[in-house]
PLY file of the C-alpha trace (Angstrom):
ply
format ascii 1.0
element vertex 294
property float x
property float y
property float z
element edge 293
property int vertex1
property int vertex2
end_header
-0.03 -0.12 -0.12
2.99 2.38 0.91
4.97 1.56 -1.98
1.69 2.22 -4.32
1.36 5.46 -2.73
4.98 6.54 -3.01
4.93 5.59 -6.75
1.51 7.62 -7.14
3.25 10.70 -5.55
6.40 10.27 -7.75
4.22 10.21 -10.92
2.58 13.18 -9.56
5.67 15.16 -8.97
6.91 14.06 -12.35
4.05 15.56 -14.12
3.97 18.85 -12.43
7.75 19.03 -13.61
6.96 18.56 -16.89
3.94 21.09 -16.99
6.21 23.64 -15.50
8.94 23.00 -18.19
6.30 23.38 -20.75
5.44 26.70 -19.78
8.51 28.04 -19.30
9.42 27.04 -22.69
6.46 28.38 -24.00
7.27 31.73 -22.57
10.95 31.69 -23.71
9.81 31.15 -27.36
7.05 33.78 -27.33
8.81 36.32 -25.37
11.18 37.58 -28.12
7.97 37.99 -30.62
5.89 39.78 -28.18
8.71 42.36 -27.77
8.97 42.61 -31.47
5.07 43.14 -31.72
5.30 45.77 -29.55
8.60 47.45 -30.66
8.63 47.29 -34.61
12.05 49.16 -34.47
14.66 46.40 -33.72
16.82 49.12 -32.31
14.35 49.94 -29.64
13.36 46.34 -29.17
16.68 45.63 -28.87
17.23 48.18 -25.82
14.22 46.78 -24.68
15.43 43.05 -25.14
17.59 43.91 -22.55
15.40 43.43 -20.06
15.20 39.88 -21.09
17.91 39.53 -18.26
14.89 40.24 -15.58
13.11 37.34 -17.22
16.42 35.42 -16.84
16.40 36.48 -12.97
12.76 35.38 -12.76
13.20 31.80 -14.43
16.69 31.45 -12.37
14.41 32.42 -9.19
11.87 29.88 -9.88
14.40 27.31 -10.92
15.61 27.81 -7.19
12.47 27.77 -5.73
12.13 24.22 -7.66
15.03 23.35 -6.02
14.01 24.20 -2.50
10.64 22.10 -3.37
12.69 19.13 -4.47
14.49 19.25 -1.32
11.46 19.73 0.74
9.55 16.81 -1.19
12.67 14.50 -0.54
12.87 15.33 3.01
9.15 14.31 3.43
9.89 11.20 1.12
13.07 10.33 3.73
10.53 10.76 6.77
8.01 8.53 5.35
10.58 6.15 4.70
11.95 6.46 8.07
8.41 5.82 9.27
7.98 2.67 7.27
11.62 1.61 8.51
10.29 2.10 12.13
6.95 0.10 11.44
9.08 -2.72 9.75
11.49 -2.69 13.06
8.19 -2.84 15.34
6.82 -5.78 13.48
9.88 -7.62 13.13
10.09 -7.14 16.98
6.64 -8.54 17.70
7.21 -11.17 15.27
10.24 -12.19 17.01
8.87 -12.09 20.42
6.03 -14.26 19.37
8.53 -16.82 17.69
10.38 -16.53 21.42
7.14 -17.04 23.22
6.32 -20.05 20.84
9.57 -21.63 21.19
9.73 -21.16 24.94
6.19 -22.52 25.69
7.08 -25.56 23.53
10.17 -26.17 25.43
8.31 -25.86 28.50
5.67 -28.41 27.69
8.69 -30.65 26.90
9.84 -30.34 30.32
6.39 -30.94 31.87
6.77 -34.35 29.96
9.84 -35.11 31.42
8.47 -34.12 34.95
5.28 -36.42 34.41
7.71 -39.28 33.38
9.90 -39.08 36.42
6.50 -38.62 38.59
5.18 -41.85 36.78
8.04 -43.81 38.04
7.83 -42.51 41.64
7.57 -45.84 44.03
6.92 -45.74 47.68
6.58 -48.60 49.84
4.87 -48.71 53.29
4.03 -51.70 55.37
4.38 -54.26 52.46
2.23 -52.02 50.04
3.87 -50.65 46.94
2.56 -47.48 45.43
3.84 -46.05 42.03
3.07 -43.06 40.04
-0.39 -41.30 41.00
-0.91 -43.88 43.55
2.38 -42.84 45.17
1.61 -39.15 45.06
-2.13 -39.83 46.43
-0.26 -41.60 49.33
1.80 -39.14 50.10
-0.57 -36.51 50.25
-3.00 -38.59 52.40
-0.22 -38.75 54.74
0.94 -35.26 55.40
0.52 -35.19 59.02
0.30 -31.13 59.48
0.61 -29.29 62.64
-0.56 -25.94 62.66
0.20 -23.44 65.39
-2.82 -22.07 66.59
-3.17 -18.83 68.96
-4.10 -20.95 72.10
-1.43 -23.54 71.69
1.53 -23.07 73.88
5.04 -23.21 72.68
5.72 -26.52 74.32
2.73 -28.28 73.02
3.43 -26.99 69.38
6.95 -28.28 69.65
5.75 -31.73 70.98
3.04 -32.07 68.25
5.94 -30.73 65.89
8.27 -33.35 66.80
5.88 -36.38 66.78
4.76 -35.15 63.46
8.57 -34.98 62.20
9.28 -38.34 63.56
6.24 -40.14 61.95
7.16 -38.62 58.29
10.63 -39.55 58.63
9.82 -43.27 59.25
7.24 -43.04 56.26
10.12 -41.19 53.95
13.41 -42.58 55.19
12.55 -46.37 53.90
12.19 -44.76 50.39
14.89 -42.31 50.43
16.80 -43.99 47.23
13.42 -43.18 45.42
12.68 -39.70 46.70
16.26 -39.00 45.76
15.96 -40.30 42.25
12.48 -38.12 41.87
13.85 -35.11 43.66
17.19 -35.18 40.92
15.01 -35.57 37.77
12.36 -33.02 38.77
15.39 -30.49 39.95
16.81 -31.12 36.02
13.32 -30.16 34.71
13.14 -26.81 36.91
16.63 -26.12 35.79
15.74 -26.27 32.25
12.99 -23.93 33.01
15.31 -21.41 34.87
17.77 -21.73 31.60
14.88 -20.75 29.57
13.89 -17.67 31.61
17.07 -16.44 32.30
18.52 -16.90 28.92
15.00 -15.73 26.74
14.68 -11.81 25.81
11.44 -11.51 27.17
9.32 -9.08 29.45
9.13 -9.65 33.03
5.54 -10.55 33.21
5.88 -13.07 30.17
8.46 -14.62 32.21
6.46 -14.90 35.16
3.59 -16.39 32.83
5.91 -19.06 31.42
7.22 -19.71 35.16
3.56 -20.00 36.31
2.18 -22.19 33.27
5.02 -24.44 34.10
4.08 -25.02 37.82
0.31 -24.86 37.50
0.73 -28.18 34.98
3.03 -29.67 37.46
-0.08 -29.49 39.98
-0.38 -28.00 43.53
-0.56 -31.55 45.11
2.56 -32.59 43.62
4.24 -29.34 44.67
2.75 -29.63 47.82
4.46 -32.97 48.54
7.71 -31.32 47.14
7.18 -28.66 49.47
6.57 -30.82 52.57
9.47 -33.26 52.16
11.97 -30.21 51.89
10.12 -28.58 54.81
10.54 -31.55 56.71
14.09 -31.93 55.76
15.12 -28.57 57.31
12.82 -28.79 60.32
14.22 -32.38 61.26
17.47 -30.37 62.29
15.28 -27.69 64.48
13.37 -29.86 66.42
14.70 -33.34 67.02
17.50 -33.96 69.71
19.99 -36.92 69.73
17.71 -39.14 71.81
14.76 -38.60 69.58
16.90 -40.33 66.89
18.23 -42.97 68.78
14.71 -43.60 70.59
13.05 -43.90 67.32
15.61 -45.92 65.29
16.29 -42.93 63.00
19.38 -41.82 61.16
20.14 -37.90 60.94
19.90 -36.15 57.97
18.25 -38.96 55.70
16.50 -36.52 53.53
19.40 -33.66 53.23
20.40 -35.30 49.69
16.78 -35.09 48.26
16.50 -31.48 49.78
19.44 -30.18 47.89
17.53 -30.61 44.77
13.76 -30.10 46.41
14.81 -26.83 48.29
15.68 -25.39 44.89
12.73 -26.54 43.34
10.49 -25.21 46.21
12.53 -21.63 46.39
11.94 -20.96 42.62
8.58 -21.99 42.95
7.95 -19.27 45.57
9.88 -16.78 43.84
8.22 -14.16 41.97
10.39 -12.11 39.07
10.42 -8.57 39.22
12.34 -5.76 37.30
14.25 -5.10 40.56
15.33 -8.59 41.34
15.70 -10.17 37.96
19.41 -8.96 37.25
20.45 -10.10 40.46
18.70 -13.61 40.14
20.36 -14.32 36.93
23.70 -13.14 37.94
23.37 -15.51 40.92
21.98 -18.31 38.66
25.14 -17.96 36.04
27.36 -17.98 39.11
26.13 -21.07 40.45
26.00 -23.25 37.07
29.44 -21.68 35.81
30.61 -22.80 32.62
27.27 -24.65 32.09
25.39 -21.22 31.63
0 1
1 2
2 3
3 4
4 5
5 6
6 7
7 8
8 9
9 10
10 11
11 12
12 13
13 14
14 15
15 16
16 17
17 18
18 19
19 20
20 21
21 22
22 23
23 24
24 25
25 26
26 27
27 28
28 29
29 30
30 31
31 32
32 33
33 34
34 35
35 36
36 37
37 38
38 39
39 40
40 41
41 42
42 43
43 44
44 45
45 46
46 47
47 48
48 49
49 50
50 51
51 52
52 53
53 54
54 55
55 56
56 57
57 58
58 59
59 60
60 61
61 62
62 63
63 64
64 65
65 66
66 67
67 68
68 69
69 70
70 71
71 72
72 73
73 74
74 75
75 76
76 77
77 78
78 79
79 80
80 81
81 82
82 83
83 84
84 85
85 86
86 87
87 88
88 89
89 90
90 91
91 92
92 93
93 94
94 95
95 96
96 97
97 98
98 99
99 100
100 101
101 102
102 103
103 104
104 105
105 106
106 107
107 108
108 109
109 110
110 111
111 112
112 113
113 114
114 115
115 116
116 117
117 118
118 119
119 120
120 121
121 122
122 123
123 124
124 125
125 126
126 127
127 128
128 129
129 130
130 131
131 132
132 133
133 134
134 135
135 136
136 137
137 138
138 139
139 140
140 141
141 142
142 143
143 144
144 145
145 146
146 147
147 148
148 149
149 150
150 151
151 152
152 153
153 154
154 155
155 156
156 157
157 158
158 159
159 160
160 161
161 162
162 163
163 164
164 165
165 166
166 167
167 168
168 169
169 170
170 171
171 172
172 173
173 174
174 175
175 176
176 177
177 178
178 179
179 180
180 181
181 182
182 183
183 184
184 185
185 186
186 187
187 188
188 189
189 190
190 191
191 192
192 193
193 194
194 195
195 196
196 197
197 198
198 199
199 200
200 201
201 202
202 203
203 204
204 205
205 206
206 207
207 208
208 209
209 210
210 211
211 212
212 213
213 214
214 215
215 216
216 217
217 218
218 219
219 220
220 221
221 222
222 223
223 224
224 225
225 226
226 227
227 228
228 229
229 230
230 231
231 232
232 233
233 234
234 235
235 236
236 237
237 238
238 239
239 240
240 241
241 242
242 243
243 244
244 245
245 246
246 247
247 248
248 249
249 250
250 251
251 252
252 253
253 254
254 255
255 256
256 257
257 258
258 259
259 260
260 261
261 262
262 263
263 264
264 265
265 266
266 267
267 268
268 269
269 270
270 271
271 272
272 273
273 274
274 275
275 276
276 277
277 278
278 279
279 280
280 281
281 282
282 283
283 284
284 285
285 286
286 287
287 288
288 289
289 290
290 291
291 292
292 293
């Protein structure tokens, strides 16, 4: 559309130029005869012909004016070209952004498939019964043993209940330590790929938050609840249990610490809200942590 408009304008300028040229040529040819008509005596007409210089000055002025007009027209055309280039750059930028979003979203779904696979392989054993995949998730979710701290509960009561809850969960999780570690490591790898996509993709902060939200929503709040619960348990164990608690219940210290190395990273990234203020710092810290793999 714009190219056709420019062609129409060029044709219009050419027609105007030719018309002016024809008029000036006609005036140049008619002028001597007009002078001779009014001045039959050639000596007188010759004297008057000296005034032809004034006509030359007029034409020179017209030519200069035409030059100015040409410069102005070219300036306008350059401005139009500049606007078109800006529009093209904007369109290319939007197209590139759309491509990045589509590509990133596709990679996110690939990692979700990877997460689903490791989840389907999760195996939990309890009292001779074996739970696999979604059954294992449901079993762990049903045995959460959560302790709430109400306003009418004393510090001592809360600590006692918390300690009992931690011991019960450790008795459930510790025999399945290797399976939990395998699940934690595989889930961690999926989230690390998500981090790479976010920290290495040139998108706006809100778009990055949307991609991050898309990933964790598809993981599901139940699965994330289990990840958070195991991670919190690994940290609470060292806060609430004493040596005698391990000894009297036949437990070893820090059985979930290795799994928590991976689960804590997932939990913290899940709870993180990206902003313009913290993004650069988070990206720098991420690059520092992974080193040459960035």
